[in-house]
SERO-4910 file (N, C-alpha, C, O; in steps of 0.05 Angstrom, whole numbers):
BEGIN
 pado doro    nc1    nc2    nc3   cac1   cac2   cac3    cc1    cc2    cc3    oc1    oc2    oc3
  Met    A   -273    194     49   -251    191     31   -233    169     41   -226    168     65
  Thr    A   -225    151     23   -206    130     31   -178    138     22   -173    141     -2
  Leu    A   -160    142     41   -133    148     34   -119    123     23   -128    101     29
  Pro    A    -97    127      8    -85    104     -5    -77     82     14    -71     86     38
  Arg    A    -77     59      3    -74     35     19    -44     27     20    -29     31      1
  Leu    A    -36     15     43    -10      1     44    -17    -28     37    -30    -42     53
  Leu    A     -7    -37     14    -19    -62      3     -2    -87      6    -12   -109      0
  His    A     22    -84     15     39   -109     15     63   -104     34     68    -82     41
  Leu    A     77   -127     40     99   -123     59    123   -141     54    145   -131     59
  Leu    A    120   -165     46    143   -183     48    158   -186     21    182   -183     21
  His    A    144   -192      0    156   -194    -26    180   -214    -26    200   -208    -38
  Val    A    178   -236    -12    201   -253     -9    195   -281    -19    175   -293    -12
  Ala    A    212   -291    -36    208   -318    -47    216   -339    -26    232   -334     -8
  Pro    A    205   -363    -28    210   -384     -8    239   -391     -4    248   -394     19
  Phe    A    254   -393    -26    283   -400    -22    298   -378     -7    316   -384      8
  Ala    A    289   -353    -11    302   -331      3    296   -332     33    313   -326     50
  Leu    A    271   -340     39    264   -343     67    280   -364     81    289   -360    104
  Val    A    284   -386     68    300   -408     80    329   -398     85    340   -404    106
  Leu    A    340   -384     66    367   -373     69    368   -354     93    386   -355    109
  Ala    A    348   -337     95    347   -317    117    345   -332    144    358   -324    163
  Leu    A    329   -352    145    326   -367    170    352   -379    178    359   -381    202
  Ala    A    368   -388    159    393   -401    165    414   -381    175    432   -388    191
  Leu    A    412   -356    166    433   -336    171    426   -316    192    444   -300    200
  Ser    A    401   -315    202    392   -293    218    395   -298    248    400   -320    257
  Ser    A    392   -275    263    391   -277    292    365   -289    300    347   -294    283
  Cys    A    362   -295    326    338   -307    336    313   -290    330    293   -300    321
  Gln    A    316   -264    335    293   -246    330    285   -246    301    262   -247    295
  Thr    A    305   -244    283    299   -243    255    289   -270    246    271   -272    229
  Thr    A    299   -292    257    289   -319    251    259   -321    258    244   -332    242
  Asn    A    252   -310    281    224   -311    289    207   -295    269    184   -303    263
  Phe    A    217   -273    260    202   -257    241    196   -273    215    174   -274    206
  Tyr    A    217   -285    204    214   -300    179    197   -325    184    183   -334    166
  Ala    A    200   -337    207    183   -360    213    154   -354    213    138   -369    202
  Gln    A    146   -331    225    118   -323    224    109   -316    196     86   -320    188
  Ala    A    128   -305    180    121   -299    152    116   -324    136     97   -325    121
  Val    A    133   -344    140    128   -370    126    102   -382    135     86   -392    118
  Ser    A     97   -382    161     72   -394    172     48   -379    161     28   -392    153
  Gly    A     49   -353    160     26   -338    150     21   -343    120     -2   -345    112
  Gln    A     43   -345    105     40   -350     76     28   -378     72     12   -382     54
  Leu    A     38   -397     87     28   -424     84     -2   -426     91    -17   -441     78
  Glu    A    -10   -411    111    -39   -410    118    -56   -401     94    -77   -412     88
  Ile    A    -46   -380     81    -61   -369     58    -64   -389     37    -86   -393     26
  Phe    A    -42   -403     30    -43   -422      8    -59   -447     16    -72   -459     -1
  Ala    A    -58   -455     41    -74   -478     50   -104   -473     48   -119   -492     44
  Lys    A   -112   -448     51   -140   -442     51   -150   -433     23   -174   -428     20
  Ala    A   -133   -432      4   -141   -422    -23   -155   -444    -39   -146   -467    -39
  Glu    A   -176   -436    -53   -191   -454    -71   -193   -441    -98   -192   -417   -100
  Pro    A   -195   -457   -119   -198   -446   -146   -223   -427   -147   -244   -434   -137
  Val    A   -220   -404   -160   -241   -385   -162   -266   -397   -175   -288   -392   -166
  Glu    A   -262   -414   -196   -284   -426   -210   -301   -443   -191   -326   -443   -192
  Ser    A   -287   -458   -173   -301   -475   -154   -318   -459   -134   -340   -466   -128
  Val    A   -306   -437   -125   -320   -420   -106   -345   -407   -119   -366   -406   -107
  Ile    A   -341   -398   -143   -364   -386   -158   -386   -406   -161   -410   -399   -159
  Ala    A   -379   -431   -166   -399   -451   -172   -413   -461   -146   -436   -471   -148
  Thr    A   -401   -458   -123   -412   -471    -99   -420   -452    -77   -436   -459    -60
  Thr    A   -410   -427    -77   -416   -409    -55   -446   -401    -55   -457   -395    -76
  Pro    A   -458   -400    -31   -485   -390    -29   -486   -359    -26   -508   -347    -26
  Asp    A   -462   -347    -25   -460   -318    -21   -461   -304    -49   -441   -305    -63
  Asp    A   -483   -292    -55   -486   -280    -81   -467   -256    -86   -456   -252   -108
  Thr    A   -461   -241    -64   -443   -219    -66   -415   -229    -72   -401   -218    -89
  Leu    A   -406   -250    -58   -379   -261    -63   -377   -271    -92   -358   -266   -105
  Arg    A   -398   -285   -101   -398   -295   -128   -395   -272   -149   -379   -274   -167
  Ser    A   -410   -251   -144   -409   -228   -162   -382   -215   -162   -372   -207   -183
  Gln    A   -370   -212   -138   -344   -199   -136   -322   -216   -149   -304   -205   -162
  Leu    A   -323   -242   -146   -303   -260   -159   -306   -258   -189   -286   -258   -204
  Gln    A   -330   -257   -199   -334   -254   -228   -324   -227   -238   -312   -225   -259
  Leu    A   -328   -206   -222   -317   -180   -228   -287   -181   -230   -275   -169   -248
  Thr    A   -275   -194   -211   -245   -196   -211   -235   -210   -236   -215   -202   -247
  Thr    A   -249   -231   -244   -241   -245   -269   -242   -226   -293   -224   -227   -310
  Arg    A   -262   -209   -294   -263   -189   -316   -241   -168   -313   -230   -160   -334
  Leu    A   -235   -160   -289   -213   -140   -285   -187   -152   -294   -170   -138   -306
  Leu    A   -182   -177   -288   -156   -189   -296   -154   -192   -326   -133   -187   -337
  Ala    A   -176   -199   -339   -176   -201   -368   -171   -174   -381   -157   -171   -400
  Phe    A   -184   -153   -369   -180   -126   -379   -151   -117   -375   -139   -105   -393
  Ala    A   -139   -122   -352   -112   -114   -347    -92   -127   -367    -73   -114   -376
  Glu    A    -97   -152   -373    -79   -165   -393    -83   -154   -421    -64   -150   -435
  Ala    A   -108   -149   -429   -114   -141   -456   -108   -111   -461   -100   -104   -483
  His    A   -111    -94   -440   -110    -65   -445    -89    -51   -428    -82    -28   -435
  Leu    A    -79    -63   -408    -59    -50   -391    -31    -63   -392    -13    -55   -379
  Asp    A    -29    -83   -409     -4    -98   -412      6   -109   -386     30   -107   -379
  Met    A    -13   -120   -370     -6   -131   -343    -19   -159   -340    -40   -161   -327
  Pro    A     -7   -180   -351    -18   -207   -346    -15   -215   -317      5   -208   -304
  Ala    A    -34   -230   -307    -34   -238   -279    -15   -261   -274     -6   -266   -251
  Asn    A     -9   -277   -295     10   -299   -293      3   -318   -270     20   -328   -256
  Gly    A    -23   -324   -268    -32   -344   -249    -41   -333   -222    -53   -348   -207
  Ser    A    -35   -308   -216    -44   -296   -192    -74   -291   -193    -85   -286   -215
  Phe    A    -87   -291   -170   -115   -284   -167   -134   -304   -181   -156   -297   -189
  Thr    A   -125   -328   -185   -142   -349   -196   -153   -367   -174   -168   -386   -180
  Arg    A   -145   -362   -149   -156   -377   -126   -166   -356   -106   -159   -333   -107
  Tyr    A   -182   -366    -87   -193   -349    -67   -190   -362    -39   -194   -386    -36
  Ala    A   -182   -346    -20   -178   -356      8   -193   -339     28   -191   -314     28
  Asp    A   -209   -352     44   -223   -339     66   -206   -344     91   -205   -366    101
  Leu    A   -193   -323    102   -176   -326    125   -190   -325    151   -179   -330    172
  Gly    A   -216   -318    150   -231   -316    175   -224   -293    192   -229   -293    216
  Arg    A   -212   -272    181   -206   -247    196   -208   -224    177   -210   -227    153
  Asp    A   -208   -200    188   -213   -176    172   -189   -165    158   -191   -150    139
  His    A   -165   -172    168   -140   -162    156   -121   -185    152   -121   -205    167
  Val    A   -104   -182    132    -85   -204    127    -59   -200    142    -47   -219    152
  Val    A    -49   -175    144    -24   -169    158    -26   -142    173    -43   -126    167
  Trp    A     -8   -139    192     -6   -114    206     23   -104    201     42   -117    207
  Val    A     25    -79    190     50    -69    181     60    -47    200     45    -27    204
  Val    A     84    -50    210     95    -31    229    115    -13    215    133    -22    201
  His    A    111     13    218    130     34    209    142     47    233    129     50    254
  Ala    A    166     56    230    180     69    253    198     92    244    208     92    221
  Ala    A    201    111    261    220    133    257    228    145    284    213    142    303
  Pro    A    251    158    285    258    171    311    238    193    318    223    203    301
  Glu    A    237    200    343    217    220    353    222    247    340    202    262    335
  Leu    A    246    254    334    253    281    323    267    279    296    286    293    291
  Ser    A    257    261    280    267    258    252    247    244    235    232    227    244
  Leu    A    246    252    209    228    239    190    242    216    175    231    205    157
  Glu    A    267    211    182    282    189    169    270    162    179    273    156    202
  Pro    A    258    147    161    246    122    170    266    101    178    288     99    166
  Lys    A    259     84    197    275     60    202    271     41    179    249     38    169
  Arg    A    292     28    170    290      9    148    300    -18    157    317    -21    174
  Trp    A    287    -39    145    294    -66    149    304    -79    123    294    -72    102
  Trp    A    323    -97    126    333   -110    101    318   -137     97    314   -152    116
  Tyr    A    311   -142     72    299   -167     64    313   -180     41    325   -166     24
  Pro    A    313   -206     39    325   -219     16    311   -210     -9    287   -204     -9
  Ile    A    326   -209    -31    316   -202    -58    309   -173    -62    318   -160    -80
  Val    A    292   -162    -44    282   -135    -48    297   -113    -34    292    -90    -37
  Gly    A    317   -121    -17    333   -101     -4    319    -88     20    302   -100     33
  Cys    A    326    -62     25    315    -48     48    287    -37     42    281    -27     21
  Gln    A    270    -40     62    243    -29     61    237    -15     88    248    -22    109
  Ala    A    219      5     86    214     22    110    190     12    125    173     27    134
  Tyr    A    187    -14    128    165    -26    143    171    -55    150    189    -68    138
  Arg    A    156    -65    169    159    -93    178    130   -105    181    114    -93    194
  Gly    A    125   -127    168     98   -138    167     95   -163    183    113   -180    184
  Phe    A     72   -166    196     66   -189    213     38   -200    207     20   -185    201
  Phe    A     35   -226    210     10   -239    204     -8   -240    228    -29   -253    227
  Ser    A     -1   -228    250    -18   -226    274    -15   -200    287      8   -189    288
  Pro    A    -36   -189    299    -33   -163    314    -15   -166    338     -2   -147    346
  Glu    A    -15   -189    350      2   -193    374     31   -191    367     47   -178    382
  Ala    A     39   -202    345     67   -200    336     75   -172    329     97   -162    335
  Ala    A     56   -157    316     61   -129    310     64   -113    335     81    -95    337
  Ser    A     47   -118    355     48   -104    380     75   -109    395     86    -91    406
  Ala    A     85   -134    393    110   -140    406    133   -124    392    151   -115    406
  Glu    A    131   -121    366    151   -106    351    150    -76    359    171    -64    363
  Thr    A    126    -65    361    124    -37    369    135    -32    397    147    -12    402
  Arg    A    130    -51    415    142    -48    442    172    -48    441    185    -32    455
  Arg    A    183    -65    425    212    -66    422    223    -40    411    243    -30    420
  Leu    A    209    -29    391    218     -4    379    215     19    398    232     37    399
  His    A    193     19    413    189     41    432    211     41    453    221     62    461
  Ala    A    220     17    461    242     15    480    268     26    469    285     34    485
  Lys    A    270     27    443    294     38    430    290     68    424    308     80    412
  Gly    A    267     79    431    263    108    427    249    115    401    247    139    394
  Tyr    A    239     96    386    225    102    361    196    108    366    183     98    384
  Glu    A    185    125    348    156    127    345    147    105    325    163     97    308
  Thr    A    123     96    328    113     75    309     85     81    299     70     97    312
  Trp    A     79     70    277     52     71    266     46     43    254     61     33    237
  Thr    A     24     31    262     17      5    252     -8      6    234    -29     17    243
  Ser    A     -6     -3    210    -28     -3    191    -40    -31    189    -26    -51    189
  Lys    A    -67    -32    189    -81    -58    184    -84    -61    154    -97    -45    141
  Val    A    -71    -81    143    -69    -84    114    -85   -108    104    -85   -129    116
  Asp    A   -100   -103     83   -118   -123     72   -107   -139     49   -119   -160     41
  Ala    A    -84   -131     38    -73   -145     14    -44   -139     12    -34   -119     22
  Tyr    A    -29   -157      0     -1   -153     -6      7   -170    -30     -8   -188    -38
  Ser    A     30   -165    -41     39   -179    -65     65   -193    -60     82   -183    -45
  Thr    A     69   -216    -72     94   -230    -72    109   -226    -98    127   -241   -105
  Leu    A    100   -205   -113    114   -196   -137    115   -217   -159    132   -216   -177
  Gly    A     97   -236   -159     96   -257   -179    113   -281   -172    113   -300   -187
  Tyr    A    128   -280   -150    144   -303   -142    125   -326   -135    131   -350   -139
  Leu    A    102   -319   -123     82   -338   -115     56   -329   -128     52   -306   -135
  Arg    A     38   -348   -132     12   -341   -145     -7   -332   -123    -21   -349   -111
  Asp    A     -8   -307   -119    -25   -296    -97    -54   -301   -102    -64   -296   -124
  Pro    A    -68   -311    -82    -97   -314    -85   -112   -289    -78   -101   -271    -65
  Leu    A   -137   -287    -86   -155   -267    -76   -162   -273    -47   -161   -296    -38
  Leu    A   -168   -252    -31   -173   -256     -2   -199   -244      6   -209   -224     -6
  Asn    A   -211   -256     27   -236   -245     38   -232   -217     49   -252   -203     53
  Thr    A   -208   -210     56   -203   -184     69   -208   -160     51   -210   -138     61
  Tyr    A   -210   -165     25   -215   -142      8   -235   -148    -15   -243   -130    -29
  Ile    A   -243   -173    -18   -258   -181    -42   -285   -166    -45   -295   -163    -67
  Lys    A   -296   -157    -22   -323   -144    -23   -321   -114    -23   -341   -100    -18
  Arg    A   -298   -104    -30   -295    -75    -33   -312    -65    -56   -318    -80    -74
  Pro    A   -319    -39    -56   -333    -28    -80   -316    -31   -105   -292    -34   -104
  Glu    A   -329    -31   -128   -316    -38   -153   -291    -21   -158   -270    -33   -165
  Val    A   -292      5   -155   -268     22   -161   -245     15   -142   -222     14   -150
  Asp    A   -252     11   -116   -230      4    -97   -218    -23   -103   -194    -26   -101
  Leu    A   -235    -42   -111   -224    -69   -118   -207    -67   -143   -186    -79   -145
  Ala    A   -216    -51   -163   -200    -48   -188   -173    -35   -181   -153    -43   -192
  Glu    A   -173    -14   -164   -148     -2   -157   -129    -22   -145   -105    -24   -152
  Leu    A   -139    -38   -126   -123    -57   -112   -111    -78   -132    -87    -83   -131
  Ile    A   -128    -89   -149   -118   -109   -168    -97    -97   -187    -76   -109   -191
  Phe    A   -103    -74   -198    -84    -62   -217    -58    -54   -203    -36    -56   -214
  His    A    -60    -44   -178    -36    -37   -162    -18    -61   -158      6    -60   -163
  Glu    A    -30    -84   -150    -13   -107   -146     -2   -119   -171     21   -129   -171
  Leu    A    -17   -118   -193     -6   -127   -218     17   -110   -228     35   -119   -241
  Ala    A     16    -84   -221     38    -66   -229     64    -75   -216     85    -74   -228
  His    A     62    -84   -190     86    -93   -177     97   -119   -190    121   -123   -191
  Gln    A     79   -136   -199     88   -160   -214    101   -152   -240    120   -165   -249
  Lys    A     91   -132   -253    101   -124   -279    129   -112   -277    147   -118   -292
  Tyr    A    133    -94   -257    159    -81   -254    164    -73   -225    146    -61   -213
  Tyr    A    187    -79   -215    194    -73   -187    224    -69   -185    239    -85   -195
  Val    A    232    -47   -172    260    -41   -168    268    -46   -139    257    -33   -121
  Ser    A    285    -64   -135    293    -72   -108    304    -49    -92    321    -34   -101
  Gly    A    293    -46    -67    303    -26    -49    293      2    -53    303     21    -40
  His    A    274      6    -71    264     34    -77    234     35    -73    219     36    -92
  Thr    A    226     36    -47    198     35    -40    183     58    -52    161     54    -63
  Asp    A    193     83    -50    179    106    -59    173    104    -89    151    109    -98
  Phe    A    193     96   -105    190     93   -134    169     72   -140    151     77   -156
  Asn    A    171     49   -127    152     27   -133    124     34   -126    105     28   -141
  Glu    A    120     46   -103     92     51    -94     79     74   -110     56     72   -118
  Ala    A     95     94   -116     84    116   -132     77    106   -160     56    113   -172
  Met    A     94     90   -172     89     79   -198     64     62   -198     47     65   -216
  Ala    A     61     45   -178     37     28   -177     12     44   -172     -9     37   -183
  Glu    A     13     65   -156    -10     82   -152    -19     96   -178    -42     97   -184
  Ala    A      1    106   -193     -6    119   -218    -18     99   -238    -37    106   -252
  Val    A     -7     75   -239    -17     54   -256    -46     47   -249    -63     45   -267
  Cys    A    -51     43   -224    -78     34   -216    -99     56   -222   -121     50   -230
  Arg    A    -91     81   -220   -110    103   -225   -116    106   -255   -139    110   -263
  Glu    A    -95    105   -271    -99    106   -300   -114     81   -309   -131     83   -327
  Gly    A   -109     59   -296   -123     34   -303   -153     36   -297   -169     27   -313
  Val    A   -159     48   -274   -188     51   -267   -202     70   -287   -224     64   -295
  Arg    A   -189     91   -295   -201    109   -315   -208     93   -341   -229     95   -351
  Lys    A   -188     78   -350   -192     62   -374   -214     41   -370   -230     36   -389
  Trp    A   -216     30   -347   -236      9   -341   -264     22   -342   -282     10   -353
  Leu    A   -267     45   -331   -293     58   -331   -302     66   -359   -325     63   -366
  Val    A   -283     75   -375   -290     81   -403   -296     55   -419   -315     54   -434
  His    A   -279     35   -415   -283      9   -428   -310     -4   -422   -322    -17   -439
  Thr    A   -320      0   -398   -345    -12   -390   -369      7   -395   -391      3   -384
  Gly    A   -364     28   -411   -386     46   -419   -396     65   -398   -419     73   -399
  Arg    A   -378     73   -379   -386     92   -358   -367    116   -357   -357    121   -335
  Pro    A   -362    129   -379   -343    151   -378   -351    174   -359   -333    189   -350
  Glu    A   -377    176   -353   -386    197   -335   -375    193   -307   -373    212   -292
  Leu    A   -367    168   -300   -356    163   -274   -327    172   -271   -317    174   -249
  Val    A   -314    177   -293   -286    185   -292   -284    212   -278   -265    216   -262
  Lys    A   -302    230   -283   -301    256   -270   -304    253   -239   -291    266   -224
  Arg    A   -323    235   -231   -326    230   -203   -301    218   -191   -293    225   -168
  Tyr    A   -288    200   -205   -264    188   -196   -241    208   -194   -226    209   -174
  Asp    A   -239    226   -214   -218    246   -213   -223    266   -190   -203    277   -179
  Glu    A   -248    271   -183   -253    288   -160   -243    275   -134   -232    288   -117
  Arg    A   -247    249   -132   -236    234   -109   -206    237   -108   -195    241    -86
  Leu    A   -192    234   -131   -163    237   -131   -154    265   -125   -133    270   -113
  Arg    A   -171    285   -134   -164    313   -127   -164    317    -97   -148    332    -87
  Arg    A   -183    305    -84   -184    307    -55   -160    294    -41   -150    304    -22
  Ile    A   -152    271    -52   -128    258    -41   -104    277    -45    -87    280    -27
  Ser    A   -103    291    -68    -81    309    -73    -81    333    -53    -60    342    -44
  Gln    A   -105    343    -47   -107    364    -28    -98    355      0    -84    370     14
  Ala    A   -105    331      8    -96    321     34    -66    318     34    -53    324     53
  Leu    A    -55    308     11    -26    305      9    -12    331     12      9    333     25
  Asp    A    -23    352     -1    -10    379      1     -8    387     31     12    398     39
  Ala    A    -30    382     46    -30    390     74     -9    374     90      5    384    107
  Ile    A     -8    348     84     11    330     98     39    337     91     57    337    108
  Gln    A     44    343     65     71    350     57     80    377     69    103    380     76
  Gln    A     61    395     72     67    421     85     76    416    114     94    428    124
  Cys    A     61    398    127     69    391    155     96    378    156    112    384    173
  Ala    A    101    360    137    127    347    136    150    367    132    171    365    145
  Ala    A    145    387    115    166    408    111    170    424    136    193    431    143
  Glu    A    149    430    150    151    444    176    167    428    196    184    438    210
  Leu    A    161    402    197    175    385    216    205    382    209    222    383    227
  Glu    A    211    380    183    239    379    175    254    403    185    277    401    194
  Thr    A    242    427    182    255    451    191    259    451    221    280    459    231
  Val    A    239    442    235    241    440    265    264    421    273    280    428    290
  Tyr    A    265    398    261    284    378    268    313    386    262    332    377    275
  Gln    A    316    403    242    343    411    234    354    435    249    377    443    245
  Thr    A    338    447    267    347    470    282    365    461    305    368    437    311
  Asp    A    378    480    318    395    475    341    379    477    367    391    478    389
  Ala    A    353    478    366    336    481    390    339    456    407    348    435    398
  Ser    A    331    459    432    332    436    450    311    416    443    291    423    430
  Pro    A    314    390    451    294    370    445    266    378    456    246    373    443
  Ala    A    266    391    479    240    399    491    226    420    473    202    418    469
  Asp    A    242    439    463    230    459    445    221    447    419    200    454    408
  Lys    A    237    428    409    229    415    384    203    400    388    186    400    369
  Arg    A    199    387    410    174    373    415    150    392    415    129    385    405
  Ile    A    154    415    427    132    435    428    125    444    399    102    445    392
  Arg    A    146    450    384    141    459    356    130    437    339    115    442    320
  Lys    A    138    412    344    128    389    329     98    387    335     82    383    316
  Ala    A     90    388    360     62    386    367     45    408    354     23    403    345
  Ala    A     56    432    352     42    454    340     39    449    310     17    455    298
  Ala    A     59    438    297     57    433    268     36    411    262     21    414    243
  Ile    A     35    391    279     15    370    275    -13    380    281    -32    372    267
  Ala    A    -15    398    300    -41    411    306    -51    427    282    -74    427    275
  Arg    A    -32    441    269    -39    457    245    -48    438    223    -67    444    208
  Leu    A    -35    415    220    -42    396    200    -71    387    204    -87    386    186
  Lys    A    -78    380    229   -105    370    235   -125    392    229   -147    386    220
  Ser    A   -118    417    235   -136    439    229   -141    441    199   -164    446    191
  Arg    A   -120    439    183   -123    440    154   -141    417    144   -158    421    127
  Leu    A   -137    393    155   -153    370    147   -182    373    155   -200    365    141
  Arg    A   -186    386    178   -214    391    186   -228    410    167   -251    407    160
  Thr    A   -213    430    158   -224    449    138   -231    435    112   -252    439    101
  Leu    A   -213    417    103   -218    402     79   -243    384     83   -260    382     65
  Ser    A   -245    372    106   -268    354    112   -294    370    110   -314    360     99
  Arg    A   -294    394    121   -319    410    120   -325    418     91   -349    418     84
  Asn    A   -305    424     76   -310    431     48   -321    407     32   -337    410     13
  Trp    A   -311    383     39   -320    359     24   -346    348     35   -360    334     20
  Gly    A   -352    353     60   -376    342     71   -373    316     85   -392    304     93
  His    A   -348    307     88   -343    282    103   -314    282    112   -297    297    101
  Glu    A   -307    265    132   -281    266    144   -260    250    129   -267    232    113
  Ile    A   -235    256    135   -212    243    122   -203    220    140   -184    222    155
  Gly    A   -217    198    139   -209    174    154   -204    181    183   -221    193    196
  Thr    A   -182    172    194   -175    176    222   -153    196    226   -143    199    249
  Trp    A   -146    211    206   -124    230    209   -130    252    228   -111    264    240
  Ile    A   -155    259    232   -161    281    250   -162    272    279   -152    286    297
  Gly    A   -174    249    284   -178    241    312   -156    224    324   -153    224    348
  Asp    A   -141    209    307   -121    191    317    -93    203    318    -89    227    311
  Thr    A    -75    188    327    -47    197    329    -35    202    302    -38    187    283
  Val    A    -22    225    299     -6    231    275     23    236    285     28    253    302
  Asn    A     41    220    274     69    223    282     87    219    257     77    216    235
  Asn    A    113    218    262    132    217    239    128    192    221    126    195    197
  Pro    A    126    168    233    122    145    215     96    145    200     94    135    177
  Arg    A     75    156    212     49    157    198     51    176    174     41    170    152
  Ile    A     64    199    177     68    217    155     84    204    133     78    207    110
  Asn    A    106    190    141    122    176    121    106    156    106    109    153     81
  Ser    A     89    141    119     74    119    106     56    130     85     51    116     65
  Phe    A     45    154     88     27    166     68     43    177     45     37    173     22
  Thr    A     64    193     51     79    206     30     94    186     13    100    192    -10
  Thr    A    101    163     24    114    142      9     98    135    -16    109    130    -37
  Tyr    A     72    133    -13     54    126    -34     48    149    -53     43    144    -77
  Glu    A     48    173    -43     36    195    -58     55    215    -71     49    226    -92
  Gln    A     77    220    -58     92    244    -66    104    243    -95    107    263   -107
  Asp    A    109    219   -105    120    216   -132    100    208   -153    107    203   -176
  Val    A     74    206   -145     54    198   -165     53    217   -188     50    208   -211
  Pro    A     54    244   -184     53    262   -207     74    256   -228     69    261   -252
  Arg    A     97    247   -220    118    240   -240    109    219   -259    114    222   -283
  Phe    A     96    199   -250     86    177   -267     61    185   -282     55    176   -304
  Ala    A     45    203   -269     21    213   -283     30    229   -308     17    227   -329
  Arg    A     51    245   -305     61    260   -328     71    241   -350     68    246   -374
  Leu    A     83    219   -341     93    200   -361     70    187   -377     72    183   -401
  Phe    A     48    182   -363     24    172   -377     15    192   -398      7    185   -420
  Asp    A     15    218   -391      7    239   -409     26    239   -434     17    242   -457
  Glu    A     52    236   -429     71    236   -451     67    212   -469     73    213   -493
  Cys    A     57    190   -458     52    166   -473     24    164   -484     16    144   -495
  Asp    A      8    186   -480    -20    186   -489    -36    163   -478    -54    152   -491
  Gly    A    -30    155   -453    -44    133   -441    -38    106   -451    -52     87   -444
  Asp    A    -18    103   -468    -11     77   -479      6     62   -459     28     69   -452
  Phe    A     -5     40   -448      8     25   -427     33     11   -436     53     10   -422
  Thr    A     33      1   -460     57    -13   -470     81      6   -472    103      0   -464
  Leu    A     75     30   -483     96     51   -484    104     60   -456    127     65   -451
  Phe    A     84     63   -439     90     71   -411    110     51   -398    129     60   -385
  Trp    A    105     25   -401    123      6   -388    151      7   -400    170      4   -385
  Gln    A    153     13   -426    179     16   -438    194     40   -426    218     39   -420
  Arg    A    179     62   -422    191     86   -412    198     83   -382    219     94   -373
  Val    A    181     69   -367    187     66   -338    214     52   -334    229     60   -316
  Arg    A    220     33   -351    245     18   -348    269     35   -354    292     28   -347
  Gln    A    265     58   -365    287     77   -371    291     97   -349    311    112   -349
  Leu    A    272     98   -330    274    118   -308    294    109   -287    299     85   -283
  Lys    A    305    129   -273    322    123   -250    305    127   -225    293    148   -221
  Pro    A    305    107   -207    290    110   -182    300    133   -165    289    138   -144
***
């Protein structure tokens, strides 16, 4: 099972970056400098999709680019999400991931650390175009007493400020995963509320899932919708277990117990979470990514619930709109984040 992706990090227009560079401290200046450099690398390596399709000897790449062209046309015609020039070029970065995203939270709190960015306001993550830069940030945060979680991210959006190209880091994903990614990113271009990460991510997740259902029906494969919904049901089961752990941790952190006692009770809550996930894995017949074997801490829990906990709100809205995307977008603009 593939748990939801963290798909983007910066969302910053070039003029805003220049302003930030002029006004920031040395550390912040370095952050935006690497962001500008990373973005320039992407655009320098981008080629028109038509040219790549015509010249590449890689049959799989050609097929995936052609699939993406069909997905974009479908999104514009049926999901009310024009690409506005994005995904019309392709860039091979020569690496497996495009950015490394750092999340942080105190050891005994689920309140995420937030960073301020031009245009989009505060966000609960910091993105870097190299693992070395991300590692340097985690060391700095650890020195301040934070726990951290770093995600390897294959895609991100500039919210339509720039014409994002397709990337080698995700282009060869299976069809459903690629469709989710494209529809998710187009949703952010369609509508984005500055400073409200939970709202934006949950909305985009709901959009991409409803979009995939419609795509499967549109392409004459309605039988695959049930299989897709089973996959989403499993994600929901995992979310329930993670949210239960988060609730347990909130209770622990709010007590008057000593820090040492809180750490013991925290470790026990996380151990129970891993036990629940192992049970789910046995029931499904395969494991839930790295949640069982790897570190689970406050920022990792936050990074998952940010994407998932408000998805049902938008799923209900789709039901109220009978799956009509134009009406859905009208209603979304009336919601309060």
